[in-house]
C-alpha positions in Angstrom: 29.0 12.2 32.5 27.1 9.5 30.2 28.4 6.1 29.8 29.0 4.6 26.2 29.6 1.1 25.6 31.2 0.1 22.1 31.3 -2.8 20.4 34.0 -3.6 17.9 36.3 -0.5 19.6 39.3 -2.0 17.7 38.1 -1.2 14.2 38.0 1.9 12.3 34.6 3.2 12.9 34.9 1.7 16.9 38.7 3.4 17.3 37.0 6.5 16.1 33.9 6.6 18.4 36.2 6.2 21.3 38.7 8.6 20.8 35.7 11.7 19.7 33.7 9.9 23.2 36.4 10.2 25.7 37.4 13.8 24.2 33.9 15.1 25.0 34.2 13.8 28.8 32.3 10.1 28.8 33.1 6.9 30.3 33.7 4.6 27.4 33.2 1.1 28.2 35.0 -0.6 24.8 34.6 -4.3 24.0 36.9 -6.2 21.3 38.0 -9.2 19.6 42.0 -7.5 19.3 41.8 -5.5 23.0 45.6 -4.2 22.4 44.0 -2.2 19.6 41.7 -0.6 21.7 43.0 3.4 21.7 44.3 4.3 25.3 42.2 6.0 28.0 39.1 3.8 27.6 37.7 3.4 31.1 37.3 -0.2 30.7 38.1 -2.8 28.4 36.7 -6.2 28.1 37.4 -9.3 25.4 34.4 -11.0 22.9 35.0 -13.2 20.1 31.7 -13.8 17.3 32.4 -17.2 17.1 32.7 -17.8 20.9 28.5 -16.2 21.8 29.6 -16.8 25.9 32.2 -13.8 25.5 29.9 -11.6 24.3 27.8 -13.0 27.4 31.0 -12.7 29.6 31.4 -9.3 28.5 28.1 -7.8 28.8 28.2 -9.1 32.5 31.4 -7.3 33.1 30.4 -4.3 31.6 27.3 -4.3 33.8 29.8 -4.5 36.8 31.3 -0.8 35.6 28.1 0.8 34.9 24.8 2.0 36.6 23.2 2.2 32.7 24.6 3.4 29.8 23.5 6.1 27.2 24.6 4.9 24.5 25.5 1.4 22.9 27.1 0.8 19.2 27.7 -2.2 17.5 30.8 -1.4 15.3 32.0 -4.9 14.5 32.4 -6.4 10.5 33.8 -8.5 8.5 33.2 -9.1 4.4 34.9 -11.6 2.3 34.0 -11.0 -1.1 33.4 -14.1 -3.3 30.5 -15.6 -5.8 28.1 -17.7 -4.0 28.9 -20.8 -5.4 32.6 -20.5 -4.4 31.7 -19.1 -1.5 32.9 -21.3 1.7 30.4 -22.2 3.8 33.5 -20.8 6.8 33.2 -17.8 5.1 29.4 -17.1 5.0 29.0 -18.1 8.5 32.2 -15.5 9.2 30.2 -12.8 7.7 27.0 -13.4 8.6 28.3 -13.9 12.3 30.3 -10.8 12.0 27.5 -8.3 10.6 24.1 -10.1 11.8 24.1 -12.5 14.5 26.6 -10.6 16.1 24.2 -7.4 16.6 21.5 -10.5 17.9 23.9 -11.6 20.7 24.8 -8.1 21.6 20.7 -7.4 21.7 20.4 -10.7 23.7 23.1 -10.1 25.9 23.8 -6.2 26.6 20.6 -4.8 25.5 19.7 -4.6 29.2 23.0 -2.4 30.1 20.9 0.5 28.7 19.0 3.5 30.7 15.9 3.1 29.7 15.7 5.9 27.5 18.8 4.6 26.0 19.9 4.9 22.9 21.3 1.2 21.0 23.2 2.0 17.5 24.5 -0.2 14.8 26.4 0.4 11.8 24.6 -0.7 8.7 24.6 -0.2 5.0 22.7 0.8 2.0 21.4 -2.5 1.2 20.6 -1.4 -2.1 24.1 0.0 -3.2 26.5 -3.2 -1.8 23.7 -6.2 -3.3 26.3 -6.8 -5.8 28.6 -9.8 -7.4 30.6 -11.5 -4.4 28.8 -9.3 -2.3 25.9 -11.7 -1.1 26.9 -12.9 2.2 27.5 -9.2 3.5 24.1 -7.7 1.5 22.5 -10.8 3.1 23.2 -9.7 6.3 23.1 -5.9 6.1 19.7 -6.3 5.3 18.7 -9.1 8.2 20.5 -6.4 10.6 17.6 -3.7 9.3 15.1 -6.2 10.2 15.9 -7.4 13.5 16.6 -3.6 14.6 13.3 -2.8 13.1 11.8 -5.4 15.4 13.9 -4.4 18.2 12.3 -0.7 18.8 8.7 -2.9 18.6 10.0 -4.7 21.5 11.7 -2.1 23.2 10.1 0.7 22.4 11.3 3.1 25.7 14.9 2.3 23.7 16.0 4.0 20.8 17.3 1.9 17.9 19.6 3.2 14.5 21.0 1.8 11.7 23.6 4.2 10.4 24.0 3.5 6.3 27.7 4.8 5.5 28.6 5.0 2.2 32.5 3.7 1.6 34.3 4.3 4.3 38.0 4.9 4.7 38.9 1.7 7.0 41.0 -1.4 6.9 37.5 -3.1 6.0 38.3 -2.0 2.0 41.7 -4.2 2.0 39.2 -7.2 1.5 37.2 -5.4 -1.0 37.4 -6.3 -4.8 36.9 -2.6 -5.7 39.2 0.9 -5.6 38.6 3.2 -2.1 35.9 5.6 -3.7 37.9 9.0 -3.4 34.5 10.4 -1.8 34.4 8.1 1.2 34.0 9.4 4.5 36.5 8.8 7.0 35.9 7.1 10.4 35.9 10.3 12.5 33.1 11.5 10.4 31.2 8.8 11.0 31.6 9.0 14.6 31.2 12.5 14.6 27.5 12.0 13.4 26.9 8.6 15.3 27.5 11.3 18.5 25.8 14.1 17.0 22.3 11.9 16.2 22.2 10.7 19.7 22.5 13.9 20.9 19.9 15.6 19.1 17.9 12.7 20.6 17.3 11.3 17.1 16.2 7.8 16.2 15.5 5.8 13.2 17.9 5.3 10.4 21.0 7.7 10.1 21.8 7.6 6.2 25.5 9.7 5.5 
């Protein structure tokens, strides 16, 4: 039975991944800031808060005690604060960078060793050219940084697989903080989860463009 670790298991894509993987017979180890929002049926839950790096370290240590090696690890946490750069507060800038760039760094730093030798690490990114928009400065900068971070990780860990997922709009609560209407062609979180699992199952690495 394969093992998966989902960081951000209380969000839309994270929840969809938990449900899909459990339905397909995986053991799912879930980490979330809101543990009460993680779907039922996970094999192990733990807490982490990206504003407190020690909680990522502790979560990785707890997960390590529950698995002999994960086949798949997905970083699905994220956040956005939409505001022009000259009015965006340093606290909001830090929050967006923490969720979308520092968080992936912390997970790579503390949790890549949870993966098997041929394991697969997946990070939810974006089409950076499409999100380089007014009021999206922090979010676009973070997602651009994520692309570079994952590229370096692949060179540093050649026996692992790395994927940045580039979805279009996804119908989750993320859009509650976006000053645009949700596009009519937005994907469901379930469709994104299915694409990630199929990408993994096919042995693919590199970007996943949806």
